N, C-alpha and C positions, 0 to 999 in steps of 0.2 A: 233240820227240819223233822225229819224222819224221827226223832226223837219226840219234839212237839204233840208230832200225829199221833205217836206210840201211847204218850201219857194222856193226852185228850182222848183217844179212844177206851184206854181203859180207867177213865175217871167218867166219863158218860158208860160204860156199861155197869160197872158199881152203882152208880146211882139207879138205873134204871132197874138191874136185879134187887135191890134193897127196895125197890119200891117206893121211893122217894120220887118218880117222875113216871110220866112216858114218854112212848114213841112221839104221839101227836102232840104234848106240851114240848118237847123238844123242837120239833118239826116248825112248830108256830114260833116257837123264839129265835130261832133260826132266820126266818121269813122276817120276823119284824125286824129285826137286825140288820137284812142286808135291804130293808125299805129304807129304812133309816139312814143307810150308810149310802144307797141310790141316791136320798132324796140332798144328803147334806155335799154332794159330789155336783149335784145339779143347781145348786146355788151359785149367781155369779159372784162373782167378787169385786169389789170396789175397784175404784180405780185410785191410782193414788196421785193425787194432786193436786195445787194448792189452788187453782181456777175454779172460782165454782159457776164461771159461764160452761166450763168445758165440763164438770160435772153435769150440770144440769143437761144440756147438750148428749150425755151417754143417756141421762135416763129417760131422756125424751125418746132415742132410738130403740131405749130395751122394750117403754110402751106400759111399762109396769105402773110404777107410782109417778101418773101426771100432776098428782098433788105435789111431790116431794120436788119435782121439776120446775114448778111454777115459783115455790119457796126457796129455789138454790138463784133463780133467778132474781126476783126481787132484790134476796140477799146480797148478789155480786150487782146490782145498781147502785145500792145501799154505800157497799164500799169502794164501790168506784167513784161516789160522786163523795166519801170521804178522804177519802185520797187524793181530789182535785180539789179539796178544801185545804187540806193540810200542804200541798203543793203553795195555794196562793197562799198563806201564811206565811210561809218558808222565803217568799220572797218579798213578802209584805218586812219580817224580820233580817233581811240579807241588807236593808235599809237603814237600821235600827241604831244609832249612837247615843248610848247612854251617856255620853261626856257631854253633848250639846244639850241633851236635857238639863243633865246639873247644872252647867254652865246660864242656860236662860231660868230657872228655880233661883236663882242668888239673888239676896236680899229680900227675898219675902220668907214671913212668917207663917208655916204650916201647922201651926197645933190647933190639935179639934178639941172643940171647946161646944160642948152638945146644950149648955144650960147658958 
């Protein structure tokens, strides 16, 4: 760590003495870097969840993105409706017997003739 500080100080001094920069430009660069770093740390992390309802609740508690929370709630409702429809379809298909349909269709000619 000490070597890093010594090398950084030597390079900074070389740049300043050569006339390629000024102390004010260096100070401003450090201030900008610190502001960017503190802003990046202040951003909240996204929660890791597969449930859109929980994610919408998270954004509601933040109070930062009300339109996003509304969209997530809407998406969650649509996914719940889709899951219900798929469950109903699965229940209907549990009673499906293709052999019974084949037996009922024997003796019929199903050739399609459009004309």
